[in-house]
Each structure stands twice: as structure tokens, then as C-alpha cells.
N, C-alpha and C positions, 0 to 999 in steps of 0.2 A: 519572405517569412513574415507572418503577422506580428504585430507589436506584442512584446512580452508583458506579463502582468507586473504591476508595481510590487516591489519587495522591500522589506525593511533593510536598511543598509547594515551589512555585517562585514567584518574584516575578511573572514574566510567562510566557506561552506564545505562541510564534509561530503563525501560521496553518499548517495542515497540509493538504496536497493529496494525494489518492489517484488513481493512474492504474489504471483497472480495466475489465474486461470480463467477461462470463459465460463466454467461451471463450478458449482459448489460441491462439497463432499469429497474433495480430493486430498484432504489433509494439509491444506494450505496453512492453516494456523499452526499445526504441528511443526511444519518446516520453519515458519516465521519465529515461533517461540524458541525452538531449539537452535536455530541459527543465532538468535540473540544470545542464547546461553553459551554457545561456542565462542562467540566473539568476546563476550564478557569474561569467559574462562581464560582467554588469551590476554586479558588485561586491558581491553579497549573500553572506552566510555561510549555506551550505546544509547541512542534515542530510538525507542520503539514507537511506532505510530499505528494505531488501530483505525484504519479507514473503512472498516466493514461495519455497517449499522447493526449487525448482529452482536458485535462486541466480543467475539470469541478470544481475540488476543488479549483484550482487557482482562477477561477471566483467566486465561492461561498464565498471565503474569501476576496473578494474585490481587487484582484490583476490581473485583466485581462490584463493590460498593460505589466506585466511581461511575460505573455504567448507569446507575440510577440516581446520580447526584442531581441536586438542584442547579438551575442555571446560575452562572453561565456554563455551558457545555460546549462540546465541539460544534454542535448545531449553531450556537450563537457566534462562535469564533469564526466559522466559515462564512456565515451569511450576513452578519452585521458588521459593516466596515468599522464602526465605532468600537466594537468589542475586540477586534483582532489584536490590538496591542496587549490585551490581557491574556494572551495564550499561555504565557509562563505560569499564570495563576492556576491553571487546570492541570499542569503536569503532575504526575504521580511519581514519587521516588520509590525505587525498588532495590533489592539486594543485587540484582543482576543488571538492571537497566532502568532508566527513567522512561516513562510512558506518557504519550499523548493519547488519552483514552477515548474510546468511542462512547456514545451515549444512546440511551433508548430513544431520545428525541430524534436521532438521525434516521430512525425507521420512517419518519414522516417528512424527510427532507427532499424527496425526489422532485416534487413539484417546484420547490424553491430552486433546486439545482438546475432543473430544466429552464426555469425562468432566467436564471443567471446566464445560461448558454445563449438564449435568444436575445437578452439585453446586450450581451457582448457583441453579437452579430449586428444588432440594430445600431448601437452607438459607436462601435469601433471597427466594424467590418464594412463590406461594400455591398450588403444585401439590399438595403433600401436607401434611396437618395432623397426622397421627399421628406422634408422636416416635419410636415404636418402628420404624415403617416407614422414617422418615428415617434412623435409625441403621443399619438393615439394608441399605438401598440404598446408603448411604455406604460401608459395609464392602465391599460388592460392587464398587462403582466403584473404590475405592482398591486393591482386590486385583487389578484389571485393568490398573493403570497403574504407571508407574515413580516419578513425582514428584507427581502431582496430589493435593492434599488440600483440605479446605475453606479452609485458609489461603491456598491459591493464588488463590482467587477473591475473598477478602475479603467485602465487602458487595454484590458484583456479583450482580444477580438473573438474569443471563443468561449469564455466563461469557465474554463477548466483549470485556472490557476489559483483557485481559492486556497486549497490545501498547501500548495507550493508557497504561497505568500505567508500563511500561518507558520509553517515549519521554518521558513527562512528567518523568522523573528527569534527563534530559540536554538537553532542547531549549531551555532558557532562554538558552543561549549563541548561538543561531542566529536568523537572520532569517525562515527558512521551512523547513518539513519537507516532503519529497517522498517518498511511500510507493509502492513498486511492489507491487501486490497480486497474489496468485495468481488464476487463473481462478475463477469463482464456484462455488457449490454445496458449500462446505466451511467449517468453522469458522475457518480462518485468513483466508479472504476476509472473513468477518464481523469478525474482529479488525482487519483493515486498514481496513474501512469505519468502524468505531467509533473507531479512532485518528485517522483523517483524513477528516472528513465533508464535504470539498469535492472534487467528482468531476470528473476529466477522462476522457473515454471515447474510446479509440482503436478504430478499426474498419478492416478491410481493404476495398479497393475491389472487393468481390465480393458476390454475392447472399446468400450464407450469413450474412454479417455482420448482415443485417437481423434474422434470428431471434435472433441472439446479443444484440443490443441490446434487443430486446423481452424476452428472458428476464432480462437484467440489471435492467431496471426492475421486473419482477415480483418479482425477488429483493430489490431495494432496498425495495419497498413492504412486503414481509413483514418485512424487517429493521427498518424504521422502526416498524412496529406492535409488534414484539417488544421493542424496546429503548427506544423513545421518542427515539431519536437521529435528527434530521432531516439528510438528505443533500442538499447543494446542488450543482447542476450548474454547472461553471465554463466548460467548453469541450468540444468534440469534435474528433477528428482523423481525417480519411480518410487512411489510411496505405498505402504501397506502391503508389502509382498508376503504372500502366504507360501512359504517354502519355494520350490522351483516348479512353477506351473507353466503350461504353454502360454497362457495369457500374460503372465509376468515376463516371460522371456520375449514374447512378441512386442510387449509394450516397451521394454528396455531397448530392444533392437530398433523399434520405431523412433524412440526419442534419440537414440544414438545417431540415426540417419538424419533426423530433422535438425538436431543440434550437433552437426558434425565438426564444429570447431570449438565447442565448449564441453566440459565434462558432464556426464550424467551419473548421478549418485543413486544407489539402491538402498532403500530403507525398509527393513523387514517389519512386519506387523509385530508389535511388542506391547504387552499389557502395561509394562513399565511407563510407556509414553502416556497412556491414559491416566495412570496414577499420578504422574508428574503434573499433568493438566489439572486434575482435580485438586492437587496441592497448591496450584498457582505458581509452579516453578518449572524451569526447564529441566531436562534430564540430567544436565551437568550439576545442578544444585540438588536434585531429588535423589538420583541414583547414579553417581559418577562412574561406577564400575559396570554399568549396563553396556552391552555390546554395541548398541546404536550410538553411543557417545563417540566412538571412533569415526563412524561415517559422518556424523554431523560435525565433528572436529575437522575432518578433511574438507567439508564444504566451507566451514569457517576459514580454514587456512587458504583455500582457493580465493575467497573473497578478499582476504587480507593481501594476498599476492596480486590480485587483479588491480587493486587500487594502491598498491605500494604503501600500505599502512604500517606504522611502527608499533610493535607490541612490547609490552613491559613484563608480561608473565613468562 
């Protein structure tokens, strides 16, 4: 197993769950925000982490202003080793959960995160043995970026531990961490997986979601090989079901087959979920008598049971 990234010392770390798919538009943030609401409704102290540069979870939990805040933002926290100790300063407090918000700056972070990956391989992996070549390549990479240096990645051999390191500095005060990941095929997605190796997969009730789930597992397999980090499936969600259609039934059956040892939850399409998003609240806060609260509550209860968490509500 490659060396693990440096993390701030904490007495304990709570479980972390990532909500992820290989494609966008599958209701990922709906699941993330309402899972946060379900867990908060059960009395847990939740830290929500918006790892998607689009900032949807930041908006869904009522912190849109934070998405356009002045530095330091998540961009600085991840990429500037000197700023990472200040992660607590950018946390947003909320009625249901605290939030590590995304930032509009993260839309331009791909080059920086790719550079962090290559620097990790250069300095801590076994890709290049020639010190002169390492020095030259490091100079080239640093010249292409704003903040990334070898100090950014520490002893990380793959450069995907930046979010993990940031969250580790603040998560000891919480019962659980929920991470909303960006769609796959990019280094921020891999940072989200590394930070939260317990996976919930949302998929829409349509045929195209099958290919996305297949691609997700291909990407996870490659990620596990590269990092030595094992990803455990916790649950799946068939999202945005429009009554009982063949596509919905087929997708639910497909997920039940793929996730044969974890539950698959079915979430119907409800305008109340859109209204809750617009209000910056989960459905538990916005309309607790909505029918979907029961299913999201079941998902929350499953997560609580999976990690043997103690509830107070």
C-alpha cells in the first residue's frame, strides 16, 4: 500500500460517506442533502462536505453566499499547504448541519489537482528515479499552477489525499461526515472517494444510468489499485421515479442485482424536493410530512446502523 497522506492529529474520526456517480444529473445532491437532513433529524451532528465545484450542495443547504466568498476558500484549503490549518474558518453553520462549502474558484482547480497527482507520483512514488528529472518535472508543474508545490501533497504518493487531510482537521466534533462528490473522471472525484471511502450510489430511473454505474465501478477499481484505498458500498438509490414505468422497474432491478448485499432505496419524483432545494433546506426541515421523508429516513437509519452510531432523537 502506498504511503498515506499526512493528517492533522485527532483523537477520533467519525465515519465518512460519499454520494457519487460517474455522471451528473442523477440527483446526487438531492440524496446528499436529504441524507444529511435524515441524520440531523435523528439527532446526529453532521458535517456536510461539498466536493463538487458546481456547488450544488452548498446551495441546497442554504449557503449560496459562501460559494462566491472571497479567499480563503476550499480552493486555497486544498492546494495551499500553509492554508490548510485554517479549514475551520470557512465552515458554515446551519440549522441541520455544518458545511464545508464548495467555491466558484474550484471550477478552475483541475490543473492544480492534476499537478498534485503528478507531484505525488514524482516525489513519493516509484515513477521516476532520476533526481534531475524529478527536479525538472517539478519546476514545470509548479510553473503551470498557482499554489501547488511538493508541500501541498506531503508524503502522499498519488495526490488524492488533499480533501482527506482538510476534513481530518475538523471532523472530530461530528458524528458523521457526508461528502457530495462531483461526477467521475476527474481528480476532485478521486479526492472525494479517498476522503470518504463508504459509497452511496444514486441513479436515475432510466436506461442510461446502467452505463454510468458500470463506469463508476470501473473507475473505483482503478482508484483502489492506484491508492490502496478500499471503497465499501453502503447503499444505492433509484432517484426521480415517475410512477411505475418499465425504465424505473428495470433500473431498480439492475441496482438490486449489482448491489446484491446492500439495500436499494426508491425515491419518487416530487416537486417538494425542488422546493426544499430552493429554500436551502432538506425535506425534513422544509416539509417533514412529505412522503419522501419516510424513504430518506430509512436510508438514514441504514447508515446509522451500518456504523453503529448513537442517536439522541
